[in-house]
C-alpha positions in Angstrom: -128.9 128.9 -47.3 -131.6 128.8 -44.9 -135.2 129.6 -46.7 -137.8 131.5 -44.6 -140.3 129.7 -43.0 -143.3 131.0 -44.9 -141.5 130.1 -48.5 -140.8 126.2 -46.5 -144.5 126.3 -45.8 -145.2 127.1 -49.4 -143.5 124.0 -50.7 -144.9 121.9 -48.1 -148.5 123.0 -49.2 -147.6 121.9 -52.8 -146.6 118.3 -51.2 -149.5 118.2 -49.4 -152.0 118.9 -52.5 -150.5 115.6 -53.8 -150.7 113.8 -50.5 -154.5 114.4 -50.2 -155.4 113.0 -53.1 -152.9 109.9 -52.9 -153.9 108.9 -49.5 -156.6 106.6 -48.1 -155.0 106.9 -44.5 -157.8 104.8 -42.7 -157.9 101.9 -44.9 -157.4 98.5 -43.2 -154.1 96.7 -43.6 -154.8 94.0 -45.4 -152.6 91.6 -43.4 -154.8 89.4 -41.0 -154.1 89.1 -37.3 -152.4 86.2 -36.1 -151.9 85.2 -32.1 -148.8 83.1 -31.2 -149.0 80.4 -28.9 -147.8 82.8 -26.2 -150.6 85.6 -27.1 -148.4 88.2 -28.8 -149.7 89.4 -31.6 -147.6 89.5 -35.0 -148.4 92.9 -36.8 -146.4 91.9 -39.9 -148.1 88.5 -40.6 -147.0 87.5 -44.3 -143.8 88.0 -45.7 -144.4 91.5 -47.5 -146.4 93.5 -45.1 -147.2 97.3 -45.4 -144.8 99.2 -43.7 -147.8 101.3 -42.6 -151.5 102.0 -42.6 -150.8 104.9 -44.5 -149.9 105.0 -48.3 -146.5 107.2 -48.7 -146.5 106.5 -52.6 -147.6 110.0 -52.8 -143.9 110.8 -52.0 -142.9 109.4 -55.3 -143.6 111.0 -59.0 -144.5 108.5 -61.3 -143.3 106.9 -63.8 -139.5 106.9 -63.1 -137.4 109.0 -65.4 -140.4 111.4 -66.1 -138.1 114.7 -65.5 -135.0 113.3 -67.3 -132.1 111.2 -66.6 -130.4 112.0 -63.4 -127.2 113.8 -63.7 -124.9 115.6 -61.1 -125.4 119.2 -60.3 -122.8 122.2 -59.6 -120.3 121.1 -56.6 -122.4 120.7 -53.4 -125.6 120.7 -55.0 -126.2 117.1 -55.3 -128.1 114.8 -58.1 -130.5 116.3 -60.3 -133.2 115.4 -63.1 -133.1 116.4 -66.6 -135.3 119.5 -65.7 -132.9 120.6 -63.1 -135.0 119.5 -60.3 -133.0 118.0 -57.3 -133.2 114.5 -57.2 -133.2 112.2 -53.9 -133.6 108.9 -53.3 -134.7 106.6 -50.0 -135.1 103.0 -50.9 -133.7 99.4 -50.4 -131.1 97.0 -51.6 -132.5 93.6 -53.2 -130.0 91.2 -53.7 -129.1 88.1 -55.2 -131.6 85.2 -55.3 -134.2 87.8 -54.1 -134.2 89.5 -57.3 -134.8 86.2 -59.2 -138.4 85.4 -58.3 -141.6 84.9 -60.2 -143.1 87.6 -61.5 -146.3 87.8 -59.3 -143.7 88.3 -56.4 -141.9 91.4 -58.4 -145.3 92.5 -58.8 -146.5 92.7 -55.3 -143.1 93.5 -53.8 -143.2 96.7 -55.8 -146.6 97.5 -54.8 -145.3 97.3 -51.4 -142.2 99.4 -51.7 -144.1 102.2 -53.5 -146.8 102.5 -50.6 -143.8 102.4 -48.6 -142.3 105.6 -49.9 -139.3 104.0 -51.5 -138.1 105.5 -54.6 -135.1 103.6 -55.4 -133.9 99.9 -55.5 -130.3 98.9 -55.8 -130.4 95.2 -57.2 -127.4 94.1 -55.8 -125.1 90.9 -56.7 -126.9 90.2 -59.6 -124.0 88.5 -61.5 -123.6 86.1 -58.3 -124.4 82.3 -58.0 -128.0 81.6 -59.7 -127.8 85.4 -60.9 -127.5 86.6 -65.0 -123.9 84.9 -65.4 -124.9 81.6 -64.1 -126.5 80.1 -67.3 -127.1 76.1 -66.4 -124.5 74.0 -67.7 -122.5 77.0 -69.1 -118.7 76.7 -68.9 -118.2 80.4 -69.2 -119.6 83.4 -67.5 -119.7 85.7 -70.4 -123.4 84.7 -71.5 -126.7 86.3 -69.9 -129.0 83.9 -68.9 -132.1 84.7 -70.9 -135.0 83.6 -68.0 -133.1 85.7 -65.5 -132.4 88.8 -67.8 -136.1 88.8 -68.6 -136.6 89.1 -64.5 -134.7 91.9 -64.5 -136.5 93.3 -67.0 -139.6 92.7 -65.0 -138.0 94.3 -62.5 -137.1 97.5 -64.1 -140.6 97.7 -65.7 -142.4 97.5 -62.6 -140.4 99.7 -60.6 -140.4 102.3 -63.2 -144.1 102.4 -63.6 -144.6 103.1 -59.7 -142.0 106.0 -59.8 -139.0 103.7 -58.4 -135.8 104.2 -59.9 -133.2 101.5 -60.1 -129.5 101.1 -59.5 -127.3 98.4 -61.2 -124.0 97.3 -59.3 -122.0 95.6 -61.9 -119.2 93.5 -60.8 -120.1 92.0 -57.2 -119.7 88.1 -56.6 -119.4 86.7 -60.1 -117.5 83.5 -60.5 -115.4 83.6 -63.5 -114.9 80.2 -65.3 -112.7 77.7 -67.1 -113.8 78.9 -70.6 -113.4 82.7 -69.9 -109.7 82.7 -70.5 -108.8 83.8 -67.0 -105.3 82.8 -65.8 -105.7 80.6 -62.6 -109.1 80.9 -62.6 -109.5 78.7 -59.9 -107.6 81.0 -57.6 -109.1 84.3 -58.5 -112.6 83.5 -56.1 -115.4 85.7 -56.5 -115.4 89.1 -58.0 -111.7 88.2 -58.6 -110.9 90.4 -56.0 -108.4 92.1 -56.1 -107.3 90.7 -59.5 -110.0 92.5 -61.2 -108.9 96.2 -60.9 -105.7 95.7 -62.8 -105.6 92.3 -65.0 -106.2 93.4 -68.3 -108.5 90.2 -69.1 -110.5 90.4 -66.4 -111.2 94.1 -67.3 -111.8 93.4 -70.8 -114.5 90.9 -69.3 -116.2 93.4 -67.3 -116.3 95.8 -70.1 -118.2 93.1 -72.3 -120.7 92.1 -69.4 -121.2 95.9 -68.9 -121.9 96.5 -72.6 -124.3 93.1 -72.9 -126.4 94.3 -69.9 -126.7 97.9 -70.7 -127.2 98.2 -74.3 -129.8 95.2 -73.6 -133.0 96.6 -75.0 -135.9 95.8 -72.1 -139.1 94.3 -74.1 -141.0 95.6 -71.5 -140.3 99.4 -72.0 -138.8 99.3 -75.3 -135.8 100.9 -74.2 -132.0 99.9 -73.9 -131.1 100.3 -70.1 -128.6 103.1 -71.3 -131.3 104.9 -73.0 -133.8 104.4 -69.8 -133.9 107.6 -67.5 -135.2 105.2 -64.8 -131.7 103.6 -64.5 -130.6 106.2 -62.0 -127.0 105.2 -60.7 -124.7 102.6 -61.8 -121.9 100.9 -59.7 -118.6 99.4 -61.1 -117.6 97.3 -58.4 -118.8 96.5 -55.1 -116.3 96.5 -51.9 -113.5 96.1 -54.4 -109.9 97.0 -54.7 -106.2 96.9 -53.4 -106.5 98.1 -49.9 -109.7 96.9 -48.9 -108.0 93.5 -47.7 -104.4 94.9 -47.8 -103.1 91.5 -46.3 -103.7 89.9 -49.4 -101.1 91.8 -51.3 -98.4 89.5 -50.0 -100.2 85.8 -50.9 -101.8 86.7 -54.4 -101.7 83.8 -57.3 -99.3 84.0 -59.9 -99.2 85.0 -62.7 -101.4 88.1 -60.8 -98.6 88.6 -58.4 -95.7 88.9 -60.9 -97.9 91.4 -63.0 -98.9 93.7 -60.3 -95.2 93.6 -59.2 -94.1 94.8 -62.4 -96.6 97.6 -62.4 -95.4 98.6 -58.7 -91.9 98.4 -60.2 -92.6 100.6 -63.1 -94.3 103.2 -61.0 -91.7 103.5 -58.6 -89.5 104.0 -61.3 -91.5 106.9 -62.6 -91.9 108.4 -59.2 -88.4 108.4 -58.5 -86.2 107.8 -61.5 -83.5 105.5 -60.3 -82.8 102.7 -57.7 -80.6 105.2 -55.5 -83.1 108.0 -55.0 -85.9 105.3 -54.1 -83.2 103.9 -51.3 -82.6 107.3 -50.0 -86.0 108.2 -49.9 -87.1 104.8 -48.2 -84.2 105.0 -45.8 -85.3 108.2 -44.5 -88.5 106.8 -43.2 -87.1 104.0 -41.1 -85.1 101.0 -40.8 -86.0 99.0 -43.4 -85.3 100.2 -47.1 -84.7 98.4 -50.4 -83.1 94.8 -49.8 -80.1 93.3 -51.4 -81.5 92.3 -54.8 -84.3 94.8 -55.3 -84.3 97.0 -58.2 -87.0 98.6 -59.9 -85.3 98.3 -63.2 -85.3 94.6 -63.3 -88.8 94.4 -61.5 -87.5 92.9 -58.2 -89.0 95.4 -55.6 -91.3 93.7 -53.5 -94.8 94.5 -52.8 -94.9 96.4 -49.7 -96.4 94.9 -46.4 -98.5 97.7 -45.0 -98.2 96.0 -42.0 -94.8 95.9 -41.5 -92.5 97.9 -43.9 -91.0 101.3 -43.3 -93.4 104.6 -43.2 -92.2 105.8 -46.3 -92.4 102.4 -48.3 -95.7 101.8 -46.7 -96.8 105.3 -48.0 -95.9 104.5 -51.5 -97.3 101.5 -51.3 -100.8 103.3 -50.7 -100.2 105.8 -53.4 -99.6 102.6 -55.7 -102.8 100.7 -54.8 -104.9 104.1 -55.0 -103.2 105.4 -58.3 -104.2 101.4 -59.8 -107.6 101.7 -58.3 -108.1 105.1 -59.5 -106.7 104.3 -63.3 -109.2 101.3 -63.3 -112.3 103.1 -62.1 -111.5 105.9 -64.7 -111.4 103.4 -67.3 -114.3 101.5 -66.6 -116.3 104.5 -66.4 -115.0 105.7 -69.9 -116.4 102.8 -71.2 -119.5 102.9 -69.6 -119.8 106.5 -71.3 -118.6 105.0 -75.1 -121.5 102.6 -74.7 -124.2 105.5 -74.1 -124.5 105.6 -70.3 -125.7 108.8 -69.1 -126.5 108.6 -65.4 -124.0 108.9 -62.4 -121.4 106.2 -62.2 -119.0 104.9 -58.7 -116.9 102.3 -57.3 -117.4 101.2 -54.0 -114.4 100.2 -51.9 -113.9 100.5 -48.3 -115.6 103.0 -46.0 -112.7 102.8 -43.4 -109.9 104.0 -45.5 -109.9 107.7 -46.2 -107.4 107.0 -49.1 -109.5 104.2 -50.4 -112.8 106.4 -50.6 -110.5 109.4 -52.0 -109.5 106.8 -55.0 -113.1 107.1 -55.9 -113.2 111.2 -55.8 -112.7 111.0 -59.6 -116.1 109.3 -60.0 -119.5 111.1 -60.3 -120.2 110.4 -57.0 -118.9 108.6 -53.6 -121.0 105.8 -51.9 -120.3 104.3 -48.6 -122.1 101.8 -45.9 -122.8 102.6 -42.8 -123.8 99.7 -40.1 -124.5 99.2 -36.4 -123.9 95.9 -34.9 -122.5 94.2 -37.8 -122.1 90.4 -37.6 -118.6 89.3 -36.6 -116.9 85.8 -36.8 -114.2 84.2 -34.3 -112.7 82.4 -37.4 -113.2 83.3 -41.2 -116.0 85.6 -42.4 -119.4 84.2 -42.7 -118.3 80.8 -41.1 -119.5 79.6 -38.0 -121.5 81.8 -35.5 -122.9 85.1 -36.2 -121.7 87.2 -33.2 -123.2 90.4 -31.9 -122.8 93.1 -29.1 -126.5 94.0 -28.9 -125.3 97.6 -27.9 -127.9 100.5 -28.1 -126.1 102.7 -31.4 -127.5 106.1 -30.0 -125.3 105.3 -26.8 -122.2 106.1 -29.2 -120.4 109.2 -30.9 -117.2 107.8 -32.3 -116.2 108.5 -35.9 -117.7 105.0 -36.9 -121.1 106.0 -35.8 -123.8 107.3 -38.2 -123.2 111.0 -38.1 -119.6 110.9 -38.2 -119.3 108.2 -40.7 -121.3 110.6 -43.1 -119.2 113.2 -42.7 -116.1 111.1 -44.1 -118.0 110.0 -47.3 -118.1 113.3 -49.1 -115.1 114.4 -51.3 -114.8 117.2 -53.4 -118.5 118.4 -53.1 -119.7 115.4 -54.8 -123.0 113.4 -54.3 -123.0 110.8 -51.5 -125.0 107.8 -51.3 -125.2 105.4 -48.3 -125.7 102.4 -50.7 -126.2 99.9 -47.9 -127.2 100.7 -44.0 -128.8 98.8 -41.0 -129.1 98.0 -37.6 -128.6 94.5 -37.7 -131.1 92.0 -36.1 -131.1 90.5 -33.6 -130.0 93.8 -31.9 -132.8 94.6 -29.6 -132.4 98.5 -30.3 -132.8 98.4 -34.1 -136.1 100.5 -33.9 -133.8 103.2 -33.8 -132.2 102.8 -37.3 -134.7 104.6 -39.5 -135.3 107.8 -37.3 -131.4 108.1 -36.6 -130.5 107.4 -40.5 -133.3 110.0 -41.6 -132.1 112.5 -39.5 -128.3 112.7 -40.2 -128.9 111.9 -44.0 -130.8 115.2 -43.9 -128.5 116.9 -41.8 -125.5 115.8 -44.4 -127.7 116.4 -47.1 -127.3 113.2 -48.6 -128.6 112.2 -52.0 -129.6 108.8 -51.7 -130.1 106.1 -48.5 -130.6 102.6 -49.4 -131.7 100.2 -46.4 -129.9 96.9 -46.4 -131.9 95.0 -47.4 -135.3 93.7 -48.5 -135.0 89.6 -48.8 -137.8 88.0 -50.8 -136.4 84.7 -52.1 -135.7 82.7 -48.6 -138.1 82.7 -45.8 -139.2 86.3 -46.1 -141.9 86.0 -43.2 -138.8 85.7 -40.7 -136.1 88.0 -39.4 -132.6 87.5 -40.7 -129.7 89.6 -40.0 -130.2 91.7 -43.2 -133.4 91.2 -43.9 -135.9 94.0 -43.1 -139.1 93.2 -45.0 -141.2 91.5 -42.2 -139.6 93.7 -39.6 -141.9 95.9 -37.5 -139.1 97.7 -35.7 -137.7 98.9 -39.0 -139.9 98.4 -41.7 -142.5 99.5 -39.5 -141.3 103.1 -39.8 -139.7 103.2 -43.2 -142.1 105.2 -44.8 -142.1 107.5 -42.0 -138.3 108.0 -42.8 -139.4 108.2 -46.6 -141.4 111.2 -45.5 -139.0 112.8 -43.0 -135.6 112.5 -45.6 -137.4 113.0 -49.3 -139.9 115.9 -48.1 -138.8 119.6 -47.8 -138.1 120.3 -44.3 -134.9 121.8 -42.4 -132.3 122.9 -44.4 -129.3 120.9 -44.2 -126.5 122.3 -42.0 -123.4 124.4 -43.5 -120.3 122.3 -44.1 -116.7 122.4 -42.9 -113.9 121.7 -45.3 -111.8 118.8 -43.8 -108.1 118.8 -45.5 -106.1 115.6 -46.0 -102.4 116.3 -46.5 -101.0 113.9 -49.0 -98.7 112.5 -46.2 -102.0 111.9 -44.2 -103.9 110.3 -47.2 -100.6 107.6 -47.8 -100.3 106.8 -43.9 -101.5 103.2 -43.2 -104.0 102.8 -41.6 -105.7 106.1 -42.6 -109.1 105.8 -41.3 -112.0 108.0 -40.6 -110.6 109.9 -37.5 -111.9 112.1 -34.5 -112.1 115.3 -36.6 -115.0 113.5 -38.5 -117.1 113.7 -35.0 -118.1 117.2 -36.7 -120.5 115.3 -38.2 -123.0 115.4 -35.1 -123.1 119.0 -35.8 -123.2 119.5 -39.3 -121.8 118.3 -42.7 -118.3 118.2 -43.9 -116.7 118.1 -47.3 -113.4 116.1 -47.5 -110.7 117.4 -49.8 -106.9 116.5 -50.7 -104.1 119.1 -49.9 -104.8 122.6 -48.8 -107.3 124.6 -50.3 -109.0 127.8 -49.4 -112.7 128.0 -48.0 -115.3 129.4 -50.3 -118.5 128.9 -49.1 -120.3 131.1 -46.4 -120.5 129.3 -42.9 -117.8 126.6 -43.9 -114.4 127.1 -42.9 -110.9 125.2 -43.9 -109.9 123.3 -40.8 -106.9 121.0 -40.8 -107.5 118.0 -38.4 -107.3 120.1 -35.0 -109.8 117.8 -33.5 -113.7 117.6 -33.0 -113.6 121.1 -31.0 -111.7 122.9 -33.8 -113.7 121.4 -36.4 -117.1 122.7 -34.4 -115.7 126.0 -34.0 -115.0 126.1 -37.6 -118.7 125.0 -38.7 -120.6 126.9 -36.2 -119.0 130.4 -35.7 -119.8 131.6 -32.1 -120.5 128.2 -30.7 -120.5 128.9 -27.0 -118.2 126.9 -25.0 -120.4 125.6 -22.3 -122.5 124.2 -25.2 -119.8 122.7 -26.9 -118.6 121.5 -23.6 -122.1 119.3 -23.5 -121.2 117.4 -26.6 -117.9 116.0 -24.7 -120.6 114.8 -22.2 -122.7 113.1 -24.7 -125.1 115.5 -25.8 -124.9 116.5 -29.6 -126.9 119.4 -30.8 -127.5 120.1 -34.2 -129.9 122.6 -36.3 -130.7 124.8 -33.5 -132.0 121.9 -31.6 -133.7 120.2 -34.3 -131.6 117.0 -33.8 -130.6 116.1 -30.6 -128.5 113.1 -29.7 -128.2 111.9 -25.6 -125.6 109.5 -25.8 -125.7 109.2 -21.9 -129.1 108.4 -22.0 -129.1 106.5 -25.1 -131.9 108.5 -26.9 -132.3 111.1 -29.7 -134.8 113.5 -30.8 -135.7 115.1 -34.1 -138.2 117.9 -35.2 -139.1 119.7 -38.1 -142.3 121.7 -39.6 -143.7 118.3 -40.7 -141.8 115.6 -39.1 -140.8 114.8 -35.5 -139.2 111.7 -33.9 -138.2 110.0 -30.3 -135.9 107.0 -30.4 -133.9 104.9 -28.2 -134.1 104.0 -24.2 -137.2 105.5 -22.3 -137.6 106.1 -18.8 -141.0 104.7 -17.3 -141.2 107.1 -14.8 -140.8 110.4 -17.0 -142.1 111.8 -20.4 -139.5 112.6 -23.0 -140.3 115.9 -25.3 -139.8 116.3 -28.8 -140.9 119.6 -30.4 -144.4 119.9 -29.6 -144.8 116.2 -28.9 -144.6 114.4 -25.3 -144.5 110.8 -25.1 -144.6 108.7 -21.9 -144.2 104.8 -22.1 -143.1 101.9 -19.9 -141.7 100.3 -23.0 -138.0 100.3 -22.2 -137.0 100.4 -26.0 -138.9 102.4 -28.7 -139.0 104.5 -31.2 -141.9 107.2 -32.5 -142.4 109.0 -35.6 -144.9 112.0 -36.4 -145.7 113.0 -40.0 -147.9 115.8 -40.9 -149.7 114.8 -44.4 -151.3 117.8 -45.2 -148.4 120.3 -45.3 -149.2 122.0 -42.4 -146.9 122.3 -38.9 -148.2 120.1 -36.0 -150.4 121.9 -33.7 -152.6 123.4 -36.7 -152.4 120.1 -38.8 -155.8 118.0 -39.7 -154.0 115.2 -41.0 -151.1 113.6 -39.5 -150.2 110.1 -38.6 -147.8 108.7 -35.6 -146.6 105.2 -35.2 -144.6 103.8 -32.5 -142.7 100.4 -32.5 -140.5 98.7 -30.0 -138.8 95.3 -30.2 -139.4 92.5 -32.6 -138.0 89.0 -32.5 -138.6 85.5 -34.3 -140.4 82.9 -32.4 -137.9 81.0 -30.3 -135.0 82.9 -31.1 -132.4 83.0 -28.4 -129.0 84.6 -27.8 -126.2 83.4 -25.5 -123.0 84.8 -24.2 -120.1 84.2 -26.9 -117.5 83.3 -24.2 -114.1 84.6 -23.1 -112.1 86.0 -25.8 -114.5 86.2 -28.6 -114.9 89.3 -30.5 -118.3 90.5 -29.5 -120.6 89.5 -26.5 -123.4 87.5 -27.9 -123.7 84.6 -30.5 -127.2 83.4 -32.0 -128.1 80.1 -30.2 -131.6 80.0 -32.2 -132.4 82.0 -35.1 -136.2 81.2 -34.0 -138.9 81.0 -36.7 -142.2 82.7 -38.0 -144.0 84.2 -36.9 -142.8 87.5 -35.5 -143.5 88.9 -32.4 -143.5 92.2 -31.1 -144.3 91.0 -27.1 -147.3 93.6 -26.7 -149.1 93.2 -23.7 -151.4 94.8 -21.1 -149.8 97.6 -18.4 -150.6 99.3 -16.1 -148.1 102.0 -17.0 -150.0 103.8 -19.9 -148.3 104.9 -22.7 -149.5 108.3 -23.2 -149.0 110.6 -26.1 -149.6 114.4 -26.0 -149.5 117.5 -28.7 -149.0 120.7 -27.4 -150.3 119.6 -24.0 -153.7 117.5 -25.4 -153.4 114.0 -24.3 -154.3 112.4 -27.8 -153.8 108.6 -26.5 -153.2 107.0 -23.5 -152.9 103.3 -23.7 -152.5 100.6 -21.1 -149.7 99.0 -23.1 -146.2 97.9 -23.1 -143.9 97.0 -26.3 -146.0 96.1 -29.2 -146.5 98.7 -32.0 -149.6 100.9 -32.6 -150.1 103.6 -35.3 -152.6 106.5 -34.8 -153.9 108.6 -38.1 -155.8 111.7 -37.7 -158.1 112.8 -40.9 -161.4 114.6 -41.6 -162.2 115.2 -37.9 -161.8 111.4 -36.8 -158.5 109.2 -35.8 -157.9 106.1 -36.1 -155.7 103.7 -33.9 -154.4 100.6 -35.1 -152.6 98.5 -32.7 -151.3 95.1 -33.0 -152.3 93.8 -29.6 -155.7 93.0 -28.6 -157.8 93.7 -25.6 -155.9 96.8 -24.7 -157.8 99.5 -22.9 -157.2 103.2 -23.3 -158.5 106.4 -24.6 -158.1 108.2 -28.0 -159.0 111.8 -27.7 -160.8 111.5 -24.5 -163.0 108.5 -25.8 -162.6 105.0 -24.1 -161.4 102.3 -26.4 -160.4 98.8 -26.5 -157.8 97.7 -29.2 -158.8 94.9 -31.5 -155.5 93.6 -33.0 -154.7 94.6 -36.2 -158.2 96.7 -36.8 -158.9 100.6 -36.6 -160.5 101.6 -33.6 -162.1 105.2 -34.6 -163.6 108.0 -32.8 -164.2 111.7 -33.5 -161.8 114.1 -32.8 -162.0 116.7 -30.1 -159.5 119.6 -30.3 -158.9 121.1 -27.5 -158.3 124.9 -27.5 -154.5 125.8 -27.3 -153.4 127.9 -24.4 -154.1 131.4 -25.6 -156.6 130.9 -28.2 -160.0 132.6 -28.1 
């Protein structure tokens, strides 16, 4: 339901009262300026820089858990706290070795995260090498390492008291060991994929570990983890299951292959009753039916090859895999409930397969990943050269891009968590990532959005593929993204119900499809089988394609405006979110936030809401945030930040060569310091609000931040000795130091 502007404004004013008491907006950044040999300024000096000059911790509600345990509201209503308030989370992943760092570093990082408006941390892969289950000299993975458990306790305590919730990922990279009682332990690999979702011994070990961890009493808080309401979410397994790598079904190690084949044959008998009925059903689906000697009563029907078997045989294979996964998830969830866990639980499989995601629909929420320019490899994954396309994600609007991918994640009205997302370094366009994700996550009314990742342990002062802690192009906008996503703002769009027939969900591959491109215009809710539309503004839709979905979602959507979608302009919420794939650019506007991101045209200015930007920077992202709860134009306390590109010193890409799966490879990863290439330019960067020029700066690339409060304006620029004007006053920038001037507000047209 769309609330009135007056009602929304009252909510904004309540937020503002908290913001004004918490902000020290013109405080100088703690990092000192540093000049690289080529004269470019590094705005992110040090491994853990502030995301912004503005302190966004006013978005947090400390201590975490004060409103009770996180739960699931009515269908379509997302997460709720114990007191009934809506719970939404904007955060980061801290993974593996980065979790197990000195306590002084934990304290420092927790402060930086809180200042950036981060209210959730997913502690990911804590069971991996060097983690909780890797005790020195141990021959088993069944004992928690006490020293590392103490560091988990420290994280939970420090995050909790700042208003940051935490999220446990249980089975990720665990390496089972000789004395675990696991068959063929040398063959199961990390996390025993996919054996851990059907083997009884491996499931028992997972239950044991979950009990050890979640019933441990944290001496810092005095609470067992199951009793700590700051623990918000729990994930049974990370990217696991039978369908995430279906090609492995034909090469499973024994005795697991034999065990799974027995389960498969028992499932077939339960479904069909006899060999003759199986043979008849499978023959109707293609030339390949039961082979001589295949008999479910004898357990000899082979596991299906999903790439080569007949259509019906494949469909049954998919149904069996999803049923096996769903049973494992349900069993693990029941165990977690039995030991006292109250918060929502999920399991993560592959976001690429609708059948795979559907197998998790019995969980409390669905979760998935959304990446742009994820590295690919010419050989085995994570071995050899990292290959990238270095393409602008905003030039795409396929079913695999952000808005459409979000439309595939919600099932049966359950909450949705984007537990990993990023536009991956060294992609030059990654400055678009925060405004894009904040906009579409809000459009889809997503419940949690977690950047992957925040790297602490290994050279955090440098950029790397999934490391954003020192990246001005991404981390520099993180607080603005938090404000855009977490605060009350524009209402989420209506949802269209996307119905998946049993036949479609059993087909292979069953991937996201063109119908999910409805996600560029509004939300979606996926359901299996026929159903009736029940909510106003939503309609049943059975895969008629994007055009039909849009018509169902937006009654009366004019044909000419629908045509613009096919020409590369995707308009949502009446123009509050506009994606122009032909130009590689998007813009957003709400009462309290606005953004412009993508490829810029130096000769033209680009309007977004009441703002207008003209810049010589070819790639840029700018976000504006009101800090006093008043719309732009009447606000007297707001901030604007612009970022462009960032790189390690000396990093270098080169063509990947013919036949490679992507265009470029990393020839040199480079080193610190991080540079943003800011330099003087004859083409000024000009920012206006309601026609008044706030800033004119003779600069290209680099990053700058404007803060207006109490009749003064401050400009923080990462590049020194740049001339320009600020609210009509002549200025020259000093790298990483505020330049302040009194604010003169020009009378708006029509004002007395």
